[in-house]
C-alpha positions in Angstrom: 5.0 -15.5 -32.2 6.1 -11.9 -32.5 7.8 -10.7 -29.4 6.2 -7.7 -27.6 9.4 -5.7 -27.9 9.1 -5.8 -31.6 5.5 -4.4 -31.6 4.9 -0.7 -31.9 2.5 -0.1 -29.1 1.6 3.3 -30.5 -0.6 1.4 -33.0 -3.0 0.3 -30.2 -5.0 3.6 -30.1 -5.3 3.4 -33.9 -6.4 -0.2 -33.8 -9.0 0.7 -31.2 -10.3 3.5 -33.4 -10.5 1.2 -36.5 -12.3 -1.5 -34.5 -14.8 1.1 -33.2 -15.5 3.1 -36.4 -14.8 0.4 -39.0 -13.7 3.1 -41.4 -10.2 4.4 -42.1 -11.6 7.9 -42.6 -13.7 8.1 -39.4 -10.9 6.4 -37.4 -8.4 8.9 -38.7 -10.7 11.8 -37.6 -11.2 10.2 -34.1 -7.5 10.1 -33.3 -6.5 13.3 -35.2 -4.5 11.7 -38.1 -4.7 12.1 -41.8 -6.4 9.4 -43.8 -3.1 8.3 -45.5 -1.5 8.0 -42.0 -4.3 5.8 -40.8 -4.2 3.7 -44.0 -0.5 3.2 -43.3 -1.3 2.2 -39.7 -3.8 -0.3 -40.9 -1.3 -1.8 -43.2 1.2 -2.2 -40.3 -1.4 -3.7 -38.1 -2.4 -6.2 -40.7 1.3 -7.3 -41.1 1.8 -7.4 -37.3 -1.3 -9.4 -36.5 -1.4 -11.5 -39.7 -5.0 -10.6 -40.3 -6.9 -8.2 -42.7 -8.9 -6.8 -39.7 -11.2 -4.7 -42.0 -12.6 -6.2 -45.2 -14.9 -4.6 -47.8 -18.3 -6.1 -48.1 -20.3 -4.2 -50.8 -19.9 -0.5 -50.0 -18.9 -0.9 -46.4 -16.1 -2.3 -44.3 -16.7 -5.1 -41.7 -14.5 -6.6 -39.1 -13.0 -10.0 -39.5 -13.6 -12.6 -36.9 -10.1 -11.9 -35.4 -10.8 -8.1 -35.3 -14.1 -8.6 -33.6 -12.4 -10.8 -30.9 -9.9 -8.0 -30.3 -12.4 -5.3 -29.4 -12.7 -6.2 -25.7 -8.9 -6.9 -24.9 -7.7 -3.9 -26.8 -10.1 -1.6 -24.9 -9.1 -3.2 -21.6 -5.4 -2.6 -22.4 -6.0 1.0 -23.2 -8.2 1.6 -20.2 -5.7 -0.1 -17.9 -2.8 2.0 -19.3 -4.8 5.2 -18.9 -6.3 4.6 -15.5 -3.5 2.7 -13.7 -0.3 3.6 -15.5 -0.6 7.1 -17.0 -3.1 8.7 -14.5 -1.3 10.0 -11.4 -2.6 8.4 -8.2 -5.0 10.5 -6.2 -6.2 10.6 -2.6 -9.4 12.1 -1.3 -9.4 12.0 2.6 -13.1 12.7 2.7 -14.0 9.4 0.9 -10.9 7.3 1.6 -11.1 4.2 3.8 -7.3 3.7 3.9 -5.5 2.6 7.0 -2.2 4.4 7.9 0.4 3.1 10.3 2.5 5.4 12.4 5.5 4.1 14.5 6.3 6.4 17.4 7.4 6.5 21.0 4.5 7.2 23.3 5.6 10.7 24.1 5.7 11.7 20.4 2.4 9.8 19.7 0.7 11.7 22.6 2.0 15.0 21.1 0.5 14.5 17.7 -2.5 12.2 18.1 -5.1 14.5 19.8 -5.0 17.0 17.0 -4.6 14.4 14.3 -7.6 12.4 15.5 -9.6 15.7 15.5 -8.6 16.1 11.8 -9.8 12.6 11.0 -13.1 13.2 12.7 -13.7 16.4 10.8 -12.4 15.7 7.3 -11.4 12.1 6.9 -14.0 10.0 8.8 -13.2 6.8 6.9 -9.4 6.9 7.4 -8.0 4.7 10.1 -4.8 4.9 12.1 -2.7 2.2 13.6 -0.1 3.5 16.0 2.8 1.1 16.6 5.5 1.2 19.3 8.7 2.7 17.9 11.6 0.2 17.5 15.0 1.4 16.2 15.1 -1.6 13.8 12.1 -0.2 12.0 14.3 2.5 10.5 16.7 0.0 9.0 13.9 -2.2 7.6 11.4 0.5 6.7 11.0 -0.9 3.2 9.7 -4.1 4.7 7.9 -2.5 7.7 4.2 -2.0 7.8 4.7 1.6 9.1 3.9 4.4 6.6 5.9 6.9 8.7 8.2 6.7 11.7 8.5 9.6 14.2 12.2 9.4 14.8 14.3 11.2 17.5 17.1 13.2 15.9 19.7 11.2 17.8 18.9 8.1 15.8 20.7 8.1 12.4 19.1 7.0 9.2 19.8 7.3 5.4 16.1 7.5 4.7 14.4 10.8 3.9 13.6 12.7 7.1 11.9 16.0 7.8 11.8 17.9 11.1 8.4 17.5 12.6 9.0 19.5 15.8 11.7 20.7 18.2 11.1 19.8 21.8 12.5 21.5 24.8 12.5 20.4 28.4 10.9 21.3 31.7 11.4 20.0 35.2 8.4 18.3 36.7 7.7 17.3 40.3 4.7 16.4 42.4 2.5 19.4 42.9 2.7 18.9 46.7 6.5 18.6 46.7 7.4 21.1 49.5 11.2 20.8 49.0 11.1 23.2 46.1 10.6 26.9 46.5 9.0 29.5 44.2 11.9 29.2 41.7 13.8 26.0 40.8 17.6 26.3 41.3 20.6 24.2 40.4 21.0 23.5 44.1 17.5 22.0 44.1 18.4 19.7 41.2 21.6 18.7 43.0 20.0 17.8 46.3 16.7 16.2 45.1 16.4 12.6 43.9 15.7 12.1 40.2 13.7 9.9 37.9 15.6 9.4 34.7 14.5 7.9 31.3 17.0 5.5 29.7 16.7 4.1 26.2 18.9 1.2 25.1 21.3 2.1 27.9 21.6 5.7 26.9 20.1 9.0 28.0 18.8 12.0 26.0 21.1 15.0 25.6 19.3 17.1 28.2 19.9 14.4 30.9 23.5 14.0 29.8 24.0 17.8 30.1 22.4 17.8 33.6 24.7 14.9 34.7 27.8 16.8 33.5 26.7 19.8 35.5 26.0 17.7 38.6 28.3 14.7 38.5 26.9 13.2 41.7 23.3 13.6 40.6 21.2 11.2 42.6 19.2 9.0 40.2 16.7 7.1 42.4 14.6 5.5 39.7 15.3 4.7 36.0 12.3 4.2 33.7 12.1 3.0 30.1 9.1 5.1 29.2 8.5 8.9 29.7 4.8 8.3 30.4 5.8 6.4 33.5 7.4 9.5 35.1 4.2 11.3 36.3 3.0 8.3 38.2 6.4 7.6 39.7 6.7 11.2 40.9 3.4 11.2 42.7 3.7 11.6 46.5 7.5 11.8 46.4 10.2 14.5 46.6 11.7 13.4 43.3 12.0 15.5 40.1 12.5 14.6 36.5 13.0 16.1 33.1 10.0 15.9 30.7 9.2 17.1 27.2 7.4 20.4 27.5 4.4 19.4 25.3 4.0 16.2 27.1 4.2 17.9 30.5 1.6 20.5 29.5 -0.7 17.7 28.4 -0.5 15.5 31.5 0.3 18.0 34.3 -3.2 18.7 35.5 -4.5 15.2 35.5 -1.3 13.8 37.0 -0.9 16.5 39.7 2.4 17.8 38.4 4.1 21.0 39.0 5.9 22.2 35.8 9.0 24.4 36.2 11.5 26.0 33.9 15.0 24.4 34.2 17.6 26.7 35.8 20.1 26.0 33.1 19.8 25.8 29.3 19.4 22.2 28.1 19.8 20.7 24.6 16.6 20.3 22.7 15.3 17.1 21.2 14.2 17.0 17.5 11.5 14.6 16.3 11.6 13.8 12.6 9.3 12.3 10.1 11.0 9.4 8.3 9.6 7.5 5.4 10.6 5.1 2.7 11.6 7.0 -0.5 9.8 4.3 -2.6 6.5 5.7 -1.3 7.3 9.4 -1.8 4.9 9.6 -4.8 1.9 8.3 -2.8 -0.5 11.2 -2.3 -2.1 9.5 0.7 1.2 9.3 2.6 2.0 12.8 1.6 -1.3 13.9 3.1 -0.6 12.0 6.3 2.8 13.8 6.7 1.1 17.1 6.1 -1.5 16.4 8.7 1.2 15.4 11.2 3.0 18.7 10.7 -0.3 20.6 11.2 -1.1 18.6 14.3 2.2 19.6 15.9 1.8 23.3 15.0 -1.5 23.3 16.9 0.3 22.3 20.1 2.8 25.2 20.1 
């Protein structure tokens, strides 16, 4: 049997035209060739397939039994090549029913999800989202992970493509009834008040490290593993905490928080979009990343 690597696949469109039109002249016109070129192609096809394909009966050409059996598979091959190989993938959010998965820490998820869910309701009603808890190991195994995109803090290294989603700065939050703080927050206030601190895998974010360097004897009364725990922990206490500005603005009213500007400059926190480069050409994932960027811009 002739190996596929020895077959000129450029002959397939010519074969399809010959099978359809059953005429060298009409087949040549259909594919834009001269009649001699199509006659040459027919000769090559006959040698390759070991069959006459077209035979004269009276004044007309008819298909051989082998040629007749080739009509369906040849058309299927050309249709598959055109629609699934040569045609770029498309994505229409208005009609899509795809499910996208986003891995993020809860603070980042709460920053982007409200505006993103509004976008889905308005222009992509069939699209579904699964939000997964962020795990650092996801970045190392993103090629095997189910996540389409990870919202990654800039302090976490990765060799995968990343794009800055937003830059987050910090505010100080306290219970709204905390009477140990005056009209303006001072460094002395931060030094004398107990703190709630977030720790992640034994480390602290740059802003908390900077505060600890300024106030070496900072009194940390409670350590939490989740930023969203901080509002509830502060309630009814004299404690204070650092919180991302966007998160604080979203939860302050319902949590009874007072939001204050820090008395010293603090390092910001960058949140990046990270994805597997193997999926870079997927228009659906590109659309998702674009919507995430728009969702964040609406919170500024």
